[in-house]
C-alpha positions, 0 to 999 in steps of 0.5 A: 728285640730289646733295644738299649743302645742306638747310634744316630747319623746325620748324613751329609756328603762332606761330613756325617754326624754321629750320636749315641742314645740309651733307651734306659736313660732316654738321653742322646749325646753327640759322639763324633763327626766322620769326614767323607772321602771323595763324597763317600762315607768313611766306612772304616771309621763308621765300622770302628764306631759301630764295633765300639758301641755295639748298637741294637739299632741305627737311626738315620735322619732323612731331610725333607723340604719344609713342605714335606717333599723330598729333596736330592739329599732325601734320596742320598740319606735313604741310600746311606741308611740302606747301605748301613743296614746292608754292611753291618746287619744291624736294624736301621730306621729313619726319622724325619730330620728336616730341622735338626741342623737348624736346631743344632746351630741355634743350640750351639750359637747360644754357647759358641760362635759358629765358624768353618772350624766347628761345623763338625760340632753342628753335625754331631749335635744334629745327630744327637737331636735325631736320636733324642727325637727317636727316643721321645717317639719310642719311649 
């Protein structure tokens, strides 16, 4: 399979950051943040984004503790990954995203002050970091 367009997801129980990436350019871009409904993904909004972008591959960031051990969120992100693949029948892979939110926050703090109102910016940027990591590992 020839992969050109990918969508990356930074899963969270309140928000899911989404980014797009192109294997041709090797670049990732923050795309959107989907707010969860009753701690569940907003599948309608996710489906709309998937239909719009027609990705060849979905990438889900899986968080681990710094020592590499799984956390409660590890299981939830893995479950989200399986649900994505099952619902949309698009190949889905995972990548360790332990520090993506931290990196995104550092990146954004250079530009803007982080507040409750722009937390979704961190989620989108985290998803872009996840996609960029995958692109670099698979170029």
